[in-house]
matplotlib code that plots the C-alpha trace (Angstrom):
import matplotlib.pyplot as plt

x = [-2.9, 0.9, 2.4, 6.0, 6.6, 5.3, 8.6, 11.8, 13.5, 14.8, 11.2, 10.5, 13.1, 11.7, 8.3, 9.6, 11.3, 8.2, 6.2, 8.7, 7.7, 11.6, 12.4, 9.3, 11.1, 13.3, 10.8, 13.7, 14.1, 10.3, 9.7, 13.0, 11.4, 8.1, 10.3, 12.1, 8.8, 7.4, 10.4, 10.3, 6.8, 7.2, 9.7, 7.2, 4.6, 6.9, 6.9, 3.2, 3.7, 3.7, 7.1, 8.4, 11.7, 14.4, 18.0, 20.4, 23.9, 26.6, 30.5, 31.0, 27.8, 24.1, 22.5, 19.1, 16.6, 13.3, 11.7, 8.2, 5.7, 2.7, 1.3, 1.5, -0.3, 0.8, -1.8, -1.1, -3.5, -2.2, -0.4, 1.0, 1.7, 4.0, 7.3, 5.6, 4.5, 8.4, 9.5, 7.1, 8.4, 12.0, 11.4, 8.7, 10.3, 8.5, 5.1, 2.4, 1.3, -2.1, -2.8, -5.9, -6.6, -8.5, -9.3, -11.7, -14.0, -14.9, -16.8, -20.5, -23.6, -24.3, -20.7, -19.9, -16.4, -16.8, -14.3, -14.0, -12.0, -10.7, -8.3, -8.1, -5.7, -5.1, -4.1, -6.4, -6.5, -8.3, -6.8, -3.8, -2.3, -3.0, -0.8, -2.9, -0.5, -1.4, 0.7, -2.4, -5.3, -7.9, -11.2, -10.9, -13.1, -11.0, -9.6, -12.8, -14.1, -10.8, -11.3, -14.7, -14.0, -11.1, -13.2, -14.5, -11.0, -11.3, -11.4, -8.0, -6.8, -6.1, -5.5, -2.6, -3.7, -0.7, -0.3, 2.2, -0.2, -3.5, -6.3, -8.6, -11.8, -10.3, -9.3, -12.9, -14.4, -12.4, -13.4, -16.9, -17.0, -14.7, -16.3, -15.9, -12.2, -9.5, -7.3, -4.7, -3.6, 0.1, 0.9, 4.0, 1.8, -1.7, -2.5, -5.0, -7.8, -9.3, -10.1, -13.3, -12.0, -11.1, -7.4, -5.2, -4.2, -1.2, -0.5, 1.9, -0.2, -0.8, 1.3, 0.9, 1.9, 5.0, 6.1, 5.5, 4.5, 1.0, -1.6, -3.7]
y = [-2.1, -2.4, -5.7, -5.8, -9.5, -9.7, -8.9, -10.7, -8.4, -8.6, -7.7, -11.5, -12.3, -10.2, -11.7, -15.4, -14.4, -13.2, -16.3, -18.9, -20.4, -20.6, -17.2, -16.0, -16.8, -13.8, -11.0, -8.2, -9.7, -9.9, -6.3, -5.1, -7.0, -5.4, -1.9, -2.7, -3.5, -0.4, 1.5, -0.5, 0.7, 3.9, 4.2, 2.8, 5.4, 8.2, 7.8, 8.7, 11.8, 15.4, 16.9, 20.4, 21.4, 23.2, 24.0, 22.8, 24.8, 22.3, 23.4, 23.5, 24.5, 24.6, 21.2, 21.1, 18.5, 17.9, 17.6, 16.5, 19.0, 16.4, 17.2, 13.6, 12.2, 8.5, 6.8, 3.4, 1.1, -0.3, -2.3, -4.8, -1.7, 0.3, -1.4, -1.3, 2.5, 3.1, 2.2, 5.0, 7.6, 6.6, 7.8, 10.6, 12.0, 15.2, 13.8, 14.1, 11.1, 9.8, 6.5, 4.3, 1.5, -0.8, -4.4, -7.1, -8.7, -12.6, -13.6, -12.6, -15.3, -14.2, -14.9, -11.3, -9.7, -6.7, -4.0, -1.6, 1.6, 2.0, 5.2, 7.9, 10.6, 12.5, 16.0, 17.5, 15.5, 18.2, 18.2, 16.0, 12.3, 9.6, 6.6, 4.2, 1.4, -1.7, -4.9, -7.2, -6.6, -9.5, -8.5, -4.8, -3.7, -2.2, -0.1, 1.1, 1.9, 3.6, 5.8, 6.7, 7.5, 9.8, 11.5, 14.0, 15.3, 16.6, 15.0, 13.8, 14.3, 10.6, 7.5, 5.2, 1.7, 0.0, -3.8, -6.6, -9.3, -9.2, -11.6, -11.1, -10.7, -7.8, -6.0, -6.5, -5.1, -1.9, -1.4, -2.0, 0.4, 3.3, 5.3, 9.1, 9.3, 8.4, 5.7, 3.3, -0.2, -1.1, -4.6, -6.9, -9.9, -10.9, -14.2, -17.1, -16.5, -16.1, -19.1, -19.5, -17.5, -14.7, -15.1, -14.8, -18.1, -18.7, -15.4, -15.6, -15.8, -12.9, -10.1, -8.5, -11.3, -12.2, -8.4, -7.8, -11.0, -12.6, -10.2, -11.3]
z = [-12.5, -12.1, -10.8, -9.9, -10.2, -14.0, -14.7, -13.3, -10.9, -7.3, -6.2, -7.0, -4.5, -1.7, -2.3, -2.3, 1.2, 2.5, 1.6, 2.9, 6.4, 7.3, 6.3, 8.2, 11.3, 11.0, 11.9, 11.1, 7.5, 7.1, 7.9, 5.8, 2.8, 3.3, 3.6, 0.3, -1.6, -0.5, -1.9, -5.3, -5.8, -4.7, -7.6, -10.1, -8.7, -9.2, -12.9, -12.8, -10.6, -11.9, -12.4, -13.4, -15.0, -13.0, -12.9, -10.3, -9.7, -9.3, -8.8, -12.3, -14.3, -14.2, -14.8, -15.9, -14.3, -12.9, -9.7, -8.1, -7.8, -6.9, -3.2, -1.8, 1.3, 2.3, 4.3, 6.0, 7.5, 10.8, 12.0, 9.4, 7.0, 9.1, 7.3, 4.1, 4.5, 5.5, 2.2, 0.9, 3.2, 2.4, -1.2, -0.7, 2.3, 2.0, 1.9, 4.6, 6.3, 7.6, 9.8, 10.1, 12.7, 10.5, 11.8, 10.7, 13.1, 13.0, 10.1, 10.3, 10.1, 6.6, 5.5, 5.4, 6.9, 8.8, 8.7, 11.8, 11.9, 15.4, 14.8, 12.0, 11.8, 8.5, 7.1, 4.6, 1.1, -1.0, -4.4, -3.2, -4.7, -2.0, -1.4, 0.5, 1.5, 3.0, 2.1, 2.0, -0.6, 0.4, 0.4, -0.6, 2.1, 4.4, 1.4, 0.5, 4.1, 4.8, 1.4, 2.6, 5.9, 4.9, 2.3, 5.1, 4.9, 1.6, -2.0, -3.5, -7.0, -7.1, -5.2, -5.5, -3.8, -3.0, -1.9, -1.9, -2.1, -3.6, -4.3, -7.5, -5.7, -3.6, -6.9, -8.4, -5.2, -5.4, -9.0, -8.4, -5.4, -6.0, -8.9, -7.7, -7.5, -10.0, -8.8, -9.7, -8.1, -7.7, -6.6, -5.6, -6.9, -7.6, -6.2, -7.1, -4.8, -1.4, 0.8, 2.9, 5.5, 3.2, 3.3, 0.1, -1.2, -1.4, 0.4, 3.3, 6.5, 8.7, 8.0, 11.0, 13.3, 11.0, 11.4, 15.1, 16.8, 17.6, 19.1, 22.1]

ax = plt.figure().add_subplot(projection="3d")
ax.plot(x, y, z, "-o")
ax.set_aspect("equal")
plt.show()
């Protein structure tokens, strides 16, 4: 598991602005900071991808270099993840994309959170490396339900689970429920816990509402 905030960098500044209740009033900045953190995590993920040696012809000579050979699909969970997803697409601009409409219902009588998938669109995932992007990893249930739903489109080579904020409970849920496919977890920050409503603490609130406005 990789966590950006464990090393002092500009990522800490972007995370601070996402949390701050005053800065959150600027929706454009909120979306831009999600996009920036997507770019930073994309850079870190790129270090784990497959490359091949190539030669590039310049006006003066031939330059040895490397290029990515990994076959990538970026899957985003609507709606809060759209700016975060854009950060990954800015760097992996030739990757295919998939989209999941996931939302959680009100807490059930047994205290469980039910995740519904209202929309799913994805290319073939067979043998590909998947980046599953959602800025909030709370219970982890939407990630697991999304992955299980996507497996009908093929078994990926590896899954990179990417989030800005995560709770330890969600990390454990993923580790306990994702056994068949190799995966890595990439975070902006690992927060303290979930509260009794399954929101991340200290977190930042509802990322979708902060990015795009309250939903009816």
